[in-house]
RODO-335570 format. One record per residue (C-alpha): residue in one letter; x, y, z. Coordinates in steps of 0.1 Angstrom, whole numbers, padded with zeros to 4 digits, always signed. Layout:
BEGIN
AXYZ ...
end
This chain:
BEGIN
X+0001+0000+0001 X+0011+0034-0006 X+0022+0049+0027 X+0011+0088+0031 X+0033+0097+0055 X+0063+0088+0033 X+0048+0115+0010 X+0045+0138+0036 X+0084+0134+0047 X+0093+0143+0012 X+0066+0170+0017 X+0077+0186+0046 X+0116+0184+0040 X+0104+0203+0010 X+0084+0231+0028 X+0111+0236+0052 X+0144+0239+0033 X+0139+0244-0006 X+0104+0268-0002 X+0117+0287+0028 X+0147+0295+0006 X+0131+0306-0028 X+0113+0341-0023 X+0080+0351-0032 X+0092+0374-0058 X+0112+0344-0076 X+0081+0325-0076 X+0060+0350-0092 X+0084+0357-0119 X+0092+0321-0127 X+0054+0312-0130 X+0035+0315-0163 X+0006+0332-0146 X-0013+0341-0180 X-0007+0303-0196 X-0019+0288-0161 X-0051+0309-0161 X-0060+0301-0198 X-0054+0269-0192 X-0075+0269-0160 X-0103+0286-0179 X-0103+0261-0208 X-0105+0229-0186 X-0132+0243-0163 X-0150+0243-0198 X-0140+0211-0207 X-0146+0196-0170 X-0183+0212-0171 X-0190+0193-0205 X-0172+0161-0189 X-0195+0161-0159 X-0225+0160-0179 X-0214+0130-0200 X-0204+0111-0169 X-0236+0115-0154 X-0253+0109-0184 X-0233+0077-0190 X-0244+0068-0157 X-0278+0072-0155 X-0279+0052-0188 X-0259+0024-0172 X-0278+0023-0139 X-0249+0031-0120 X-0241+0057-0093 X-0215+0084-0104 X-0196+0079-0072 X-0194+0048-0044 X-0174+0038-0016 X-0163+0002-0020 X-0166-0026+0007 X-0131-0018+0018 X-0137+0018+0021 X-0117+0032-0006 X-0138+0057-0032 X-0146+0052-0064 X-0157+0082-0087 X-0163+0085-0126 X-0144+0115-0139 X-0152+0113-0176 X-0154+0091-0207 X-0122+0095-0229 X-0125+0089-0263 X-0112+0056-0278 X-0109+0044-0240 X-0142+0046-0223 X-0152+0054-0189 X-0123+0066-0163 X-0125+0066-0126 X-0106+0079-0098 X-0098+0060-0067 X-0083+0068-0034 X-0047+0051-0031 X-0038+0058+0006 X-0052+0030+0027 X-0029+0028+0054 X-0003+0052+0071 X+0031+0044+0083 X+0042+0055+0117 X+0081+0044+0109 X+0092+0083+0096 X+0114+0105+0113 X+0100+0140+0105 X+0097+0147+0143 X+0134+0149+0142 X+0130+0184+0126 X+0103+0196+0145 X+0107+0221+0176 X+0129+0201+0200 X+0140+0174+0173 X+0176+0162+0172 X+0182+0175+0141 X+0179+0214+0156 X+0158+0227+0130 X+0125+0241+0147 X+0103+0237+0121 X+0066+0232+0121 X+0051+0244+0087 X+0042+0277+0103 X+0035+0303+0075 X+0031+0279+0047 X+0001+0273+0026 X-0005+0233+0015 X-0033+0222-0008 X-0051+0189-0012 X-0071+0170-0038 X-0088+0138-0026 X-0119+0119-0029 X-0144+0145-0013 X-0146+0174+0015 X-0128+0172+0045 X-0146+0170+0080 X-0138+0205+0085 X-0154+0204+0123 X-0124+0183+0136 X-0105+0201+0167 X-0070+0194+0149 X-0078+0214+0119 X-0093+0247+0139 X-0086+0278+0120 X-0061+0261+0097 X-0083+0245+0068 X-0105+0262+0040 X-0124+0237+0016 X-0119+0259-0010 X-0137+0248-0040 X-0171+0243-0017 X-0172+0202-0017 X-0199+0189+0005 X-0195+0151+0001 X-0174+0144+0034 X-0146+0118+0028 X-0130+0099+0057 X-0104+0095+0033 X-0096+0132+0025 X-0100+0140+0060 X-0073+0114+0071 X-0052+0126+0046 X-0056+0159+0058 X-0046+0151+0095 X-0015+0132+0081 X-0007+0169+0066 X-0019+0195+0090 X-0034+0178+0122 X-0026+0198+0153 X-0025+0166+0176 X-0044+0185+0203 X-0074+0160+0202 X-0062+0127+0211 X-0024+0132+0220 X+0006+0152+0206 X+0021+0120+0189 X-0008+0121+0165 X-0001+0152+0148 X+0003+0159+0109 X+0042+0163+0093 X+0034+0203+0089 X+0014+0205+0121 X+0009+0245+0121 X+0004+0250+0085 X-0025+0262+0067 X-0043+0233+0044 X-0065+0247+0010 X-0089+0214+0004 X-0104+0208-0026 X-0121+0172-0040 X-0111+0155-0071 X-0134+0168-0093 X-0121+0195-0117 X-0083+0190-0100 X-0061+0201-0129 X-0082+0232-0139 X-0081+0244-0102 X-0044+0233-0099 X-0038+0253-0125 X-0056+0282-0111 X-0042+0276-0076 X-0004+0275-0091 X-0011+0307-0108 X-0017+0324-0073 X+0018+0307-0061 X+0008+0275-0046 X+0038+0262-0039 X+0028+0223-0029 X+0000+0199-0030 X-0008+0163-0022 X-0029+0138-0044 X-0035+0106-0028 X-0056+0089-0058 X-0051+0078-0091 X-0073+0058-0117 X-0086+0023-0109 X-0063-0004-0127 X-0057-0039-0125 X-0065-0056-0096 X-0088-0041-0066 X-0085-0061-0032 X-0121-0057-0022 X-0119-0078+0008 X-0153-0099+0009 X-0157-0137+0005 X-0151-0147-0032 X-0161-0137-0058 X-0159-0106-0039 X-0122-0108-0026 X-0105-0098-0055 X-0121-0076-0088 X-0104-0074-0122 X-0110-0044-0141 X-0085-0046-0166 X-0103-0059-0190 X-0132-0087-0202 X-0118-0107-0229 X-0099-0137-0220 X-0065-0121-0234 X-0069-0091-0213 X-0039-0105-0185 X-0027-0072-0178 X-0044-0037-0178 X-0030-0012-0207 X-0034+0018-0179 X-0002+0009-0164 X+0026+0030-0179 X+0001+0049-0200 X+0009+0087-0206 X-0021+0099-0213 X-0037+0135-0221 X-0046+0138-0185 X-0011+0128-0173 X+0004+0156-0197 X-0017+0180-0181 X-0004+0176-0148 X+0033+0179-0165 X+0022+0212-0183 X+0008+0227-0151 X+0040+0218-0134 X+0059+0232-0162 X+0044+0266-0163 X+0045+0267-0124 X+0084+0254-0118 X+0081+0262-0085 X+0052+0244-0076 X+0057+0207-0064 X+0029+0181-0073 X+0032+0150-0048 X+0015+0123-0062 X+0009+0087-0045 X+0023+0062-0067 X-0009+0038-0061 X-0015+0007-0041 X-0009-0018-0068 X+0024-0034-0062 X+0007-0054-0033 X-0022-0064-0056 X-0014-0098-0067 X-0050-0111-0072 X-0068-0144-0064 X-0051-0178-0054 X-0053-0201-0088 X-0084-0215-0093 X-0101-0190-0068 X-0132-0173-0078 X-0129-0137-0085 X-0152-0108-0103 X-0149-0093-0134 X-0160-0055-0135 X-0156-0031-0164 X-0141+0004-0159 X-0178+0018-0147 X-0177-0003-0118 X-0203-0028-0131 X-0204-0066-0127 X-0198-0084-0154 X-0193-0121-0144 X-0171-0147-0124 X-0139-0163-0133 X-0111-0181-0126 X-0090-0173-0158 X-0054-0167-0148 X-0043-0130-0151 X-0012-0113-0142 X-0006-0097-0111 X-0005-0060-0112 X+0034-0052-0117 X+0042-0085-0132 X+0064-0103-0137 X+0091-0086-0131 X+0077-0061-0104 X+0078-0029-0128 X+0050-0014-0150 X+0029-0004-0118 X+0021+0032-0125 X-0013+0043-0140 X-0019+0073-0157 X-0005+0106-0141 X+0018+0084-0116 X+0039+0086-0147 X+0041+0120-0151 X+0075+0135-0157 X+0074+0168-0138 X+0055+0155-0105 X+0070+0139-0076 X+0056+0104-0076 X+0062+0088-0042 X+0058+0050-0039 X+0060+0023-0008 X+0080+0025+0024 X+0082-0010+0033 X+0089-0028+0067 X+0130-0028+0062 X+0130+0009+0055 
end
């Protein structure tokens, strides 16, 4: 599983060192504001069309646009990609690690840096709105896009980013526990990212990606595993792994136009998605979440056979920081 706290160690280190050494005037000069604002406007228009098409597709197919899977992950239809079909976003982070050493750069830490994120503004795009009444966010959270569908996943990620630790105990505080967070849901993410980057946003976290390959659901067979990599018997590997699509190019364009803006992207949870045991029944699901049939046909584990080709869509972007797993051995 992707370990969000590893993302945030990198995020926090970047906040504490690189960002504080870059003057705001330098950021403004280097950022291509006009290009980003134009891109944001154009993408918002595109997203309005995409959203209408997605809702119409879901209506015809008799499926919800958004759903929570039995294991708590969020799946939401984003767009109908020409020549590809329905594209869903799915939350990536399920577990969070407690083995990192960000506390060493906090006030009183062994590094002697006394850093807590004060004066910094972070952003988070995720699977829904954040529960802003949580006491660990008091006065330091803005739901910028007005999203109202509260997500446990989004709230968990926000806590890992900026949680103050006052509610339960100090050890539960977030990586940059004195920073401010601008929160967005993942709908119209690229348009909002371009707009925020034009206003000198320096860093954002994205713990989601497109659904690809095997999905571990955790129920009894055939719902222990779902396969969404294609219904044909020859579909033994999801073509979305390693695919540099038009949406990925947009992420790279935004980062290029705002060279001080760091987009931190979760690699995904696919490295551990090995699929069912040989002969075990599983469900074949299409990309819009519809059940098609059950099967025992062998299909490749995600990242098989050599452990590579694990990154779908925007995780292969060239100008973002994609963060993978933190294993038990470091």
